[in-house]
ROKOL-435370 format. One record per residue (C-alpha): residue number from 1; z, y, x; residue in one letter. Coordinates in Angstrom, 3 decimals. Each point is the difference from the previous one (the first is absolute). Example, Ala and Ser with C-alpha at 12.3 -4.5 7.8 and 13.67 -1.06 7.14 Angstrom:
// ROKOL-435370
pos->1 up->7.800 north->-4.500 east->12.300 code->a
pos->2 up->-0.660 north->3.440 east->1.370 code->s
//
This chain:
// ROKOL-435370
pos->1 up->20.945 north->23.943 east->14.516 code->m
pos->2 up->1.212 north->2.473 east->3.008 code->r
pos->3 up->-0.200 north->3.132 east->-2.540 code->d
pos->4 up->1.840 north->-2.341 east->-2.161 code->a
pos->5 up->2.763 north->-1.276 east->2.539 code->g
pos->6 up->-1.063 north->-3.278 east->0.280 code->v
pos->7 up->0.382 north->-1.097 east->3.749 code->n
pos->8 up->-3.014 north->-2.321 east->0.301 code->v
pos->9 up->-2.272 north->0.134 east->3.901 code->r
pos->10 up->-2.471 north->-2.088 east->1.221 code->n
pos->11 up->-1.188 north->-2.231 east->-3.290 code->i
pos->12 up->-1.773 north->-2.923 east->0.645 code->r
pos->13 up->-1.235 north->-1.256 east->-3.542 code->d
pos->14 up->0.705 north->1.095 east->-4.074 code->f
pos->15 up->0.017 north->-2.380 east->-2.966 code->v
pos->16 up->0.432 north->1.789 east->-3.722 code->f
pos->17 up->2.819 north->-2.507 east->-1.622 code->l
pos->18 up->0.263 north->-1.353 east->-3.353 code->s
pos->19 up->2.527 north->-0.070 east->-2.093 code->g
pos->20 up->0.900 north->3.935 east->-0.111 code->y
pos->21 up->-0.470 north->2.342 east->-2.808 code->l
pos->22 up->-1.314 north->2.911 east->2.868 code->e
pos->23 up->-2.614 north->-1.068 east->2.650 code->p
pos->24 up->2.190 north->-1.788 east->2.774 code->t
pos->25 up->-1.540 north->-0.177 east->3.601 code->l
pos->26 up->2.086 north->-2.682 east->2.593 code->a
pos->27 up->-0.448 north->1.818 east->3.215 code->l
pos->28 up->-0.303 north->-1.618 east->3.721 code->l
pos->29 up->0.712 north->1.964 east->2.920 code->h
pos->30 up->2.373 north->0.115 east->3.144 code->e
pos->31 up->2.469 north->2.899 east->0.597 code->q
pos->32 up->0.077 north->-0.089 east->4.139 code->a
pos->33 up->-3.447 north->-1.760 east->0.497 code->p
pos->34 up->0.669 north->-3.072 east->2.760 code->t
pos->35 up->-2.358 north->-1.807 east->2.071 code->w
pos->36 up->0.162 north->-3.457 east->1.778 code->v
pos->37 up->1.369 north->1.248 east->3.316 code->g
pos->38 up->2.695 north->0.835 east->-1.422 code->q
pos->39 up->0.862 north->-2.953 east->-2.744 code->v
pos->40 up->3.043 north->-0.870 east->1.637 code->e
pos->41 up->1.456 north->3.076 east->-0.921 code->n
pos->42 up->-1.311 north->1.088 east->-3.141 code->a
pos->43 up->-2.213 north->-2.762 east->-2.160 code->c
pos->44 up->1.445 north->0.610 east->-3.641 code->d
pos->45 up->-1.902 north->3.449 east->-0.410 code->t
pos->46 up->-1.874 north->-0.185 east->-3.229 code->c
pos->47 up->1.081 north->0.553 east->-3.461 code->v
pos->48 up->-0.709 north->-0.824 east->-3.343 code->v
pos->49 up->0.563 north->3.561 east->-2.449 code->t
pos->50 up->-0.274 north->-0.344 east->-3.694 code->v
pos->51 up->-1.217 north->3.940 east->-1.531 code->v
pos->52 up->-0.321 north->0.961 east->-3.837 code->s
pos->53 up->-2.338 north->3.086 east->-0.365 code->l
pos->54 up->0.364 north->2.233 east->-2.774 code->d
pos->55 up->-3.140 north->1.109 east->-0.988 code->m
pos->56 up->1.316 north->2.822 east->-1.954 code->s
pos->57 up->2.277 north->1.333 east->1.930 code->r
pos->58 up->-1.873 north->-0.649 east->3.094 code->k
pos->59 up->3.184 north->-1.694 east->1.699 code->t
pos->60 up->0.744 north->-2.933 east->1.978 code->v
pos->61 up->3.240 north->-1.619 east->0.207 code->s
pos->62 up->0.600 north->-3.327 east->1.399 code->v
pos->63 up->1.459 north->-3.020 east->-1.854 code->i
pos->64 up->0.494 north->-2.754 east->2.654 code->n
pos->65 up->-0.124 north->-0.278 east->3.913 code->s
pos->66 up->-0.385 north->-3.218 east->1.885 code->a
pos->67 up->0.437 north->0.386 east->4.509 code->e
pos->68 up->0.134 north->-2.153 east->2.599 code->k
pos->69 up->-3.431 north->-1.710 east->-0.451 code->l
pos->70 up->-2.018 north->-1.266 east->2.980 code->p
pos->71 up->-1.476 north->2.583 east->2.287 code->y
pos->72 up->-3.821 north->-1.308 east->-0.497 code->d
pos->73 up->-0.140 north->-0.061 east->-3.622 code->c
pos->74 up->-3.058 north->1.411 east->-1.568 code->q
pos->75 up->-1.102 north->-0.678 east->-3.381 code->v
pos->76 up->1.991 north->-0.544 east->-3.117 code->l
pos->77 up->-1.166 north->-1.832 east->-3.584 code->l
pos->78 up->1.139 north->0.706 east->-3.296 code->t
pos->79 up->1.909 north->-3.218 east->-1.620 code->i
pos->80 up->-0.662 north->-0.204 east->-3.990 code->p
pos->81 up->2.985 north->-0.673 east->-2.254 code->e
pos->82 up->2.148 north->-2.170 east->0.022 code->p
pos->83 up->0.797 north->-0.673 east->3.728 code->v
pos->84 up->-0.771 north->4.396 east->0.438 code->g
pos->85 up->-0.111 north->1.870 east->3.331 code->g
pos->86 up->-2.784 north->0.052 east->2.408 code->v
pos->87 up->-0.774 north->-2.265 east->3.243 code->l
pos->88 up->0.191 north->0.918 east->3.181 code->v
pos->89 up->-2.539 north->-1.033 east->2.577 code->l
pos->90 up->0.942 north->0.355 east->3.449 code->a
pos->91 up->-1.664 north->-1.809 east->2.994 code->s
pos->92 up->2.147 north->-2.220 east->0.115 code->s
pos->93 up->2.150 north->-0.636 east->-2.736 code->s
pos->94 up->-0.631 north->0.291 east->-4.102 code->v
pos->95 up->2.907 north->2.389 east->-1.074 code->s
pos->96 up->0.992 north->0.009 east->-4.686 code->h
pos->97 up->1.954 north->3.401 east->-0.833 code->v
pos->98 up->1.046 north->0.173 east->-3.373 code->v
pos->99 up->2.523 north->2.947 east->-1.147 code->n
pos->100 up->0.560 north->1.690 east->3.057 code->g
pos->101 up->1.206 north->-3.356 east->1.383 code->t
pos->102 up->-1.705 north->-2.720 east->2.365 code->l
pos->103 up->0.143 north->-3.032 east->-1.132 code->s
pos->104 up->-2.106 north->-2.298 east->1.951 code->c
pos->105 up->-1.833 north->0.701 east->3.761 code->i
pos->106 up->-2.051 north->-3.610 east->0.701 code->s
pos->107 up->-0.734 north->0.581 east->3.761 code->v
pos->108 up->-3.365 north->-1.629 east->0.469 code->l
pos->109 up->0.091 north->-1.313 east->3.794 code->n
pos->110 up->3.324 north->-1.277 east->1.863 code->r
pos->111 up->-0.739 north->3.597 east->2.638 code->a
pos->112 up->0.968 north->2.180 east->-2.904 code->a
pos->113 up->3.288 north->-0.509 east->0.012 code->t
pos->114 up->0.427 north->2.128 east->3.288 code->h
pos->115 up->-1.528 north->3.057 east->-1.837 code->g
pos->116 up->2.358 north->-0.427 east->-3.288 code->i
pos->117 up->3.120 north->2.802 east->0.619 code->g
pos->118 up->3.726 north->-2.457 east->-0.479 code->a
pos->119 up->0.560 north->1.948 east->-3.265 code->a
pos->120 up->-2.711 north->-1.869 east->-1.727 code->m
pos->121 up->1.417 north->-3.602 east->1.236 code->g
pos->122 up->0.955 north->-1.020 east->-2.950 code->s
pos->123 up->-3.154 north->0.622 east->-2.490 code->y
pos->124 up->-2.420 north->-2.093 east->2.826 code->l
pos->125 up->-1.450 north->-2.735 east->-1.682 code->d
pos->126 up->-1.401 north->-2.910 east->2.883 code->m
pos->127 up->-1.875 north->-1.993 east->-2.581 code->t
pos->128 up->-3.644 north->1.500 east->1.711 code->n
pos->129 up->0.969 north->-0.031 east->3.730 code->a
pos->130 up->-1.527 north->-2.642 east->0.775 code->d
pos->131 up->-3.737 north->1.503 east->-1.459 code->l
pos->132 up->0.075 north->1.548 east->3.198 code->g
pos->133 up->-2.007 north->2.800 east->-1.577 code->l
pos->134 up->-1.013 north->4.163 east->1.499 code->t
pos->135 up->-0.881 north->1.976 east->-2.987 code->l
pos->136 up->-2.543 north->3.387 east->0.316 code->n
pos->137 up->1.594 north->1.639 east->-3.604 code->p
pos->138 up->-2.930 north->2.553 east->0.170 code->l
pos->139 up->-2.957 north->-3.108 east->0.517 code->a
pos->140 up->1.753 north->-2.115 east->-2.674 code->s
pos->141 up->0.154 north->0.003 east->-4.006 code->v
pos->142 up->2.788 north->-0.655 east->-2.059 code->a
pos->143 up->-0.989 north->-0.444 east->-3.948 code->v
pos->144 up->2.685 north->-1.547 east->-2.659 code->v
pos->145 up->-1.930 north->-3.002 east->-1.964 code->v
pos->146 up->3.589 north->-1.516 east->-1.416 code->g
pos->147 up->3.486 north->1.529 east->-1.112 code->r
pos->148 up->1.495 north->-1.196 east->2.789 code->n
pos->149 up->-3.678 north->-0.571 east->2.808 code->t
pos->150 up->-1.520 north->2.080 east->1.612 code->v
pos->151 up->-3.149 north->-0.951 east->1.995 code->a
pos->152 up->-0.479 north->1.044 east->3.282 code->l
pos->153 up->-3.351 north->0.639 east->2.353 code->w
pos->154 up->0.623 north->0.696 east->3.361 code->t
pos->155 up->-1.733 north->1.486 east->2.648 code->q
pos->156 up->-1.643 north->-3.157 east->1.291 code->h
pos->157 up->-0.943 north->-1.484 east->-3.740 code->g
pos->158 up->2.676 north->-2.473 east->-0.150 code->r
pos->159 up->1.623 north->0.202 east->-3.486 code->v
pos->160 up->3.498 north->-0.747 east->-1.255 code->f
pos->161 up->2.073 north->0.068 east->-3.352 code->l
pos->162 up->3.019 north->0.936 east->0.443 code->l
pos->163 up->2.812 north->-0.350 east->-2.602 code->k
pos->164 up->3.215 north->2.105 east->-0.670 code->l
pos->165 up->2.995 north->-2.648 east->-0.610 code->a
pos->166 up->2.573 north->0.348 east->-1.803 code->g
pos->167 up->2.121 north->1.377 east->-3.069 code->n
pos->168 up->-1.679 north->3.105 east->-1.993 code->g
pos->169 up->-0.473 north->3.098 east->2.159 code->r
pos->170 up->1.936 north->-1.457 east->3.098 code->l
pos->171 up->-2.254 north->-1.893 east->1.871 code->v
pos->172 up->2.004 north->-1.843 east->3.137 code->k
pos->173 up->-2.879 north->-1.688 east->1.476 code->r
pos->174 up->-4.251 north->0.770 east->0.484 code->i
pos->175 up->-1.545 north->-3.129 east->0.168 code->v
pos->176 up->-3.638 north->-0.202 east->1.896 code->a
pos->177 up->-2.693 north->-2.660 east->-0.665 code->k
pos->178 up->-2.985 north->0.308 east->2.289 code->r
pos->179 up->-3.213 north->-0.836 east->-2.530 code->i
pos->180 up->-2.545 north->0.716 east->2.082 code->v
pos->181 up->-0.648 north->0.097 east->3.685 code->g
pos->182 up->-1.005 north->-2.500 east->2.689 code->t
pos->183 up->2.186 north->-2.748 east->0.551 code->d
pos->184 up->0.072 north->-2.196 east->3.435 code->v
pos->185 up->0.955 north->-3.582 east->0.058 code->r
pos->186 up->2.685 north->-0.911 east->2.345 code->s
pos->187 up->-1.537 north->-2.700 east->1.579 code->k
pos->188 up->-3.616 north->-0.007 east->-0.761 code->l
pos->189 up->0.046 north->3.931 east->0.603 code->q
pos->190 up->-3.168 north->0.278 east->-3.234 code->e
pos->191 up->0.066 north->2.284 east->-2.443 code->p
pos->192 up->1.187 north->-0.422 east->-3.713 code->v
pos->193 up->-2.268 north->0.951 east->-2.644 code->a
pos->194 up->1.962 north->1.809 east->-2.590 code->h
pos->195 up->-1.280 north->0.065 east->-3.659 code->t
pos->196 up->0.751 north->3.320 east->0.290 code->w
pos->197 up->-2.287 north->1.686 east->2.144 code->d
pos->198 up->-2.107 north->1.626 east->-2.373 code->d
pos->199 up->2.746 north->2.784 east->-0.097 code->i
pos->200 up->0.665 north->0.984 east->3.918 code->a
pos->201 up->-1.642 north->3.341 east->0.411 code->v
pos->202 up->1.092 north->2.231 east->2.627 code->i
pos->203 up->1.390 north->2.278 east->-2.418 code->p
pos->204 up->-0.545 north->3.950 east->-0.232 code->s
pos->205 up->1.251 north->0.286 east->-4.080 code->c
pos->206 up->1.300 north->-1.365 east->-2.841 code->a
pos->207 up->-0.046 north->1.022 east->-3.473 code->t
pos->208 up->1.942 north->-1.558 east->-2.636 code->e
pos->209 up->-2.273 north->0.653 east->-3.142 code->l
pos->210 up->2.076 north->-1.588 east->-3.184 code->h
pos->211 up->-2.898 north->-0.720 east->-2.510 code->l
pos->212 up->1.267 north->-3.020 east->-1.882 code->s
pos->213 up->3.825 north->-0.530 east->-2.065 code->q
pos->214 up->1.518 north->-3.108 east->-1.651 code->d
pos->215 up->0.872 north->-0.035 east->-3.261 code->d
pos->216 up->3.807 north->-0.557 east->0.479 code->d
pos->217 up->1.305 north->3.573 east->-0.154 code->g
pos->218 up->1.217 north->0.133 east->3.287 code->d
pos->219 up->-3.293 north->2.176 east->1.307 code->g
pos->220 up->0.147 north->-2.545 east->3.107 code->a
pos->221 up->-3.637 north->-0.137 east->0.861 code->p
pos->222 up->-1.070 north->-3.132 east->-1.012 code->d
pos->223 up->-2.240 north->-0.031 east->2.855 code->e
pos->224 up->0.002 north->2.611 east->3.583 code->c
pos->225 up->-3.293 north->1.424 east->1.052 code->v
pos->226 up->-0.260 north->1.252 east->3.658 code->l
pos->227 up->-2.681 north->1.416 east->1.929 code->f
pos->228 up->0.332 north->-0.389 east->3.318 code->v
pos->229 up->-1.858 north->2.193 east->2.148 code->g
pos->230 up->-1.664 north->-1.487 east->3.830 code->g
pos->231 up->0.279 north->2.178 east->2.554 code->n
pos->232 up->-3.390 north->-1.708 east->0.571 code->s
pos->233 up->-1.981 north->-2.217 east->-1.204 code->g
pos->234 up->1.367 north->-1.285 east->-3.872 code->r
pos->235 up->1.988 north->1.028 east->-2.058 code->s
pos->236 up->1.388 north->-2.065 east->-3.624 code->l
pos->237 up->1.004 north->0.386 east->-3.347 code->l
pos->238 up->2.500 north->-2.272 east->-0.464 code->l
pos->239 up->2.438 north->-1.646 east->-2.638 code->g
pos->240 up->3.594 north->-1.302 east->0.328 code->f
pos->241 up->1.370 north->-1.943 east->-2.529 code->v
pos->242 up->3.547 north->-1.626 east->0.099 code->d
pos->243 up->-0.352 north->-3.318 east->-1.855 code->l
pos->244 up->3.781 north->-0.230 east->0.525 code->g
pos->245 up->0.625 north->3.291 east->-2.022 code->a
pos->246 up->1.675 north->-0.042 east->-3.443 code->p
pos->247 up->-3.068 north->0.531 east->-2.133 code->s
pos->248 up->-0.988 north->-0.796 east->-3.473 code->g
pos->249 up->-2.932 north->-0.225 east->0.710 code->a
pos->250 up->-0.220 north->-1.903 east->2.387 code->r
pos->251 up->3.344 north->-2.733 east->-0.102 code->s
pos->252 up->-0.861 north->-3.425 east->-0.643 code->g
pos->253 up->-4.075 north->0.949 east->0.004 code->a
pos->254 up->-2.533 north->-0.595 east->3.181 code->a
pos->255 up->-1.289 north->3.187 east->1.713 code->p
pos->256 up->-3.000 north->1.642 east->-1.372 code->a
pos->257 up->-3.046 north->-1.161 east->1.251 code->p
pos->258 up->-1.625 north->2.597 east->2.579 code->l
pos->259 up->-2.999 north->0.749 east->-1.618 code->a
pos->260 up->1.285 north->1.195 east->-2.429 code->s
pos->261 up->3.197 north->1.712 east->1.880 code->n
pos->262 up->-2.866 north->1.654 east->2.188 code->s
pos->263 up->-1.972 north->1.421 east->-3.499 code->r
pos->264 up->3.178 north->1.938 east->-0.971 code->d
pos->265 up->0.643 north->1.834 east->3.237 code->v
pos->266 up->-4.139 north->0.397 east->-0.422 code->d
pos->267 up->0.835 north->1.891 east->-2.938 code->a
pos->268 up->2.824 north->1.837 east->0.343 code->g
pos->269 up->-1.991 north->1.969 east->3.638 code->l
pos->270 up->-3.507 north->0.074 east->-1.009 code->y
pos->271 up->0.319 north->0.252 east->-3.917 code->g
pos->272 up->-0.674 north->-2.837 east->-2.609 code->d
pos->273 up->-4.204 north->-0.983 east->1.026 code->v
pos->274 up->-0.755 north->-3.201 east->1.106 code->a
pos->275 up->0.230 north->-0.722 east->3.619 code->m
pos->276 up->-1.082 north->-3.064 east->1.604 code->p
pos->277 up->2.926 north->-2.613 east->0.574 code->d
pos->278 up->1.525 north->-0.332 east->3.246 code->l
pos->279 up->1.145 north->-2.827 east->-0.211 code->a
pos->280 up->-3.258 north->-1.493 east->0.334 code->t
pos->281 up->-1.737 north->2.109 east->1.785 code->a
pos->282 up->2.895 north->-0.967 east->3.015 code->g
pos->283 up->0.790 north->3.493 east->0.578 code->a
pos->284 up->3.635 north->-0.326 east->-1.632 code->a
pos->285 up->2.539 north->-2.898 east->1.690 code->a
pos->286 up->3.379 north->-1.121 east->-1.500 code->a
pos->287 up->2.496 north->-1.493 east->1.678 code->a
pos->288 up->3.369 north->-1.738 east->-1.993 code->t
pos->289 up->2.785 north->-2.112 east->0.705 code->v
pos->290 up->2.228 north->-1.116 east->-2.321 code->a
pos->291 up->3.771 north->-0.794 east->1.020 code->s
pos->292 up->3.019 north->-0.790 east->-1.132 code->p
pos->293 up->2.872 north->2.924 east->-0.582 code->a
pos->294 up->1.118 north->1.904 east->2.343 code->a
pos->295 up->3.770 north->0.392 east->0.164 code->s
pos->296 up->0.915 north->3.590 east->-1.603 code->p
pos->297 up->0.839 north->1.052 east->2.794 code->d
pos->298 up->-2.376 north->-0.026 east->2.463 code->g
pos->299 up->1.825 north->-2.885 east->2.069 code->g
pos->300 up->-1.230 north->-2.137 east->2.075 code->d
pos->301 up->-2.687 north->-1.325 east->-2.135 code->d
pos->302 up->-3.139 north->2.160 east->1.161 code->d
pos->303 up->-1.899 north->-1.230 east->-3.123 code->s
pos->304 up->-0.215 north->2.878 east->-1.562 code->w
pos->305 up->-2.933 north->1.687 east->1.791 code->a
pos->306 up->-2.091 north->-3.097 east->-0.858 code->t
pos->307 up->0.382 north->1.011 east->-3.868 code->r
pos->308 up->-1.972 north->2.251 east->0.595 code->y
pos->309 up->-4.000 north->-0.125 east->-1.064 code->r
pos->310 up->-2.127 north->2.332 east->2.077 code->v
pos->311 up->-3.561 north->1.101 east->-1.374 code->t
pos->312 up->-2.340 north->1.456 east->1.813 code->v
pos->313 up->-2.259 north->2.219 east->-2.968 code->h
pos->314 up->-1.976 north->1.802 east->2.002 code->d
pos->315 up->-0.871 north->1.079 east->3.517 code->e
pos->316 up->-1.710 north->2.839 east->1.766 code->l
pos->317 up->-1.649 north->-0.505 east->3.403 code->v
pos->318 up->-0.411 north->3.128 east->1.792 code->g
pos->319 up->-0.201 north->1.319 east->3.587 code->t
pos->320 up->2.978 north->2.371 east->0.103 code->g
pos->321 up->3.288 north->0.973 east->-1.213 code->m
pos->322 up->0.997 north->0.281 east->-3.529 code->v
pos->323 up->2.760 north->2.987 east->-0.040 code->a
pos->324 up->0.761 north->-0.558 east->-2.815 code->a
pos->325 up->-0.780 north->-0.512 east->-4.345 code->m
pos->326 up->1.698 north->0.536 east->-3.122 code->d
pos->327 up->-1.419 north->-0.487 east->-3.692 code->i
pos->328 up->0.188 north->2.289 east->-2.973 code->g
pos->329 up->0.783 north->-0.088 east->-3.159 code->v
pos->330 up->-3.033 north->-0.873 east->-2.471 code->p
pos->331 up->-0.705 north->2.653 east->-2.117 code->a
pos->332 up->1.260 north->-0.591 east->-3.759 code->a
//
């Protein structure tokens, strides 16, 4: 890139973007490094730069760039169309960048506002300020599970659903809803059990598998199948289904039975062979919560988070960390 005249230094992360004719990368970098002792003087030092790679001419060109992001940004996540852009994970905020513009920066705790530059004040979203969450992006994993929804496993095994609320590509708010984690009743000081605790793992990696497609012609996955690797102990093969998503296969119909769903995933992963019924064997679990439709812009109604059915299709028990997982294309 230096040979091509692209001034990018101190790259922290990069991801490929979809929707471009040429291979296109989003780069998260910090041009002038800072540290916590210099936050008062330099706190918005990160940049997201989108570059296009011309493989035939072996050239690199800059498409756009978004500057003045918080200094603690660490990880990028590609957001598919129609929202597009990238999600930027920092220790105290989550930001959305699209077409070289910072559309929203949602703080995860109130202390985060002291580490964000004055230039970003108009983009601040305080929806999640009371979460009091401090994130380690390098020890957390995030996966897109819907058109505008991201599942986030934190370094402590807590799981959040993040909804990008807005109009089209303009994200106005990022709404976080915790679905796994220890709750404590304010008076009794007793833990409150969740129906989602089967998917609580301390993550090391996450891979989206794209095994099945619906037949409504829009190419959206009927079930988003994920492998979440555990840092130690359990790793899970999960299925996410948005019961509120518009689909001809699911509109007005009850969710498919767990046993049939599990066997379909087994056939995709292990081949069309006889597999044990994980539902009756007790090795699979499902959490389904029905609720009224949420407001279209993800307003104060948090019922959107309970529309998701999560199925544990399989479980891998180990004694060490699963560093990575991928799935190959089956032979024709």
